[in-house]
N, C-alpha and C positions, 0 to 999 in steps of 0.2 A: 103964167098960166100952166106951162108945161111942168113946172116944178110942183104945182098943186096937184096935178093929175098923177104924177109920179108918187107923191106922198100918199094920196088916197089909194092908189093901186097897191103900194107896199103895205099899208095898214090893213087893207081888205084881205090881202093874201095871208098875212099873219093871223088875222081873225079867223079865216077859214081853216088854217092849219090848227089853231087852238080848238075850234069847234069839232074838227075831225077827232082829236084826242078825246074830247069830252064824249062824243058819240061812241067811240070804242070803249071808253070807261064804263058806259052804261050797258054794254052787251053782257048778258048773263052767261058767263062761261061755265057755270055749274049746272045749267039747265040741260035736261036730257030730252027736251021736246023734239019732235020730228021736223020742225022748221029748219031750213037751211038756205043760205044765200047762194050756195053752190049749184049752178045750173047742171053740171055734170052729175051730181048726186041726185038732183031732182028728176032727171030724165032716165038715168041708168040704175038708180037705187044702189050704187056702189060709191065708195069713197075715192076721191081723186088724191093726188099727192099733196095737194094744198089744203085738204079738208082739216079743219081744226086750227088753221093759222090765225084767223081773225079772233076766235075765242081764246087762242093762246096768247095773242098780244094783249087782250083784255085781262087775262089772268096775270100776265107779266106786269101790267100797269097796276094791278091790285097786289103786286109783290108775292104772288103765289107761283113761285118758280117751278115747283114740282108739277102743278097742274098744267102750266104752260108747256112743259116738256112732254107730259103724258098725252096731251091733246094732239100733238103732232111732233114726232121726233125731229123733223127738219126745223122746228122753231129755234133750236140751238144755233142755227146758221141764219135763218130768216129774220129773227127779231133784231140782232145786231145790224144786219144789212138795212132793214127798214128804218132803224134808228138813225143810222148814218145818213140815209137818203132824206129822212125827215129833218134832221138838224142842218143838213146842207141846204135844203129848200128854205128853212127858216132863216138861215144866215144870208142867203142870196136872194130872198124874197121871190122865189119861184115855186110853182106847183109842179 
């Protein structure tokens, strides 16, 4: 029974990681609309240091590297770090 629960947990974790990538893929990084997930930007009307990271990851997944870098200069560091964390979570079945 414990083996079955472990198997279900591992597959559910991998499924959720896959859904996360699909969700980020569908984020429109080219959009200039005013909506933002950033609470700092919503309340202060100023960009934080992480503004553009999620759209940058979406641009990176679409292989638009120039847009990924132009959305946030820190994406040159954050995207490889996020990729390593993601692959490590996939490998070890942890979120």
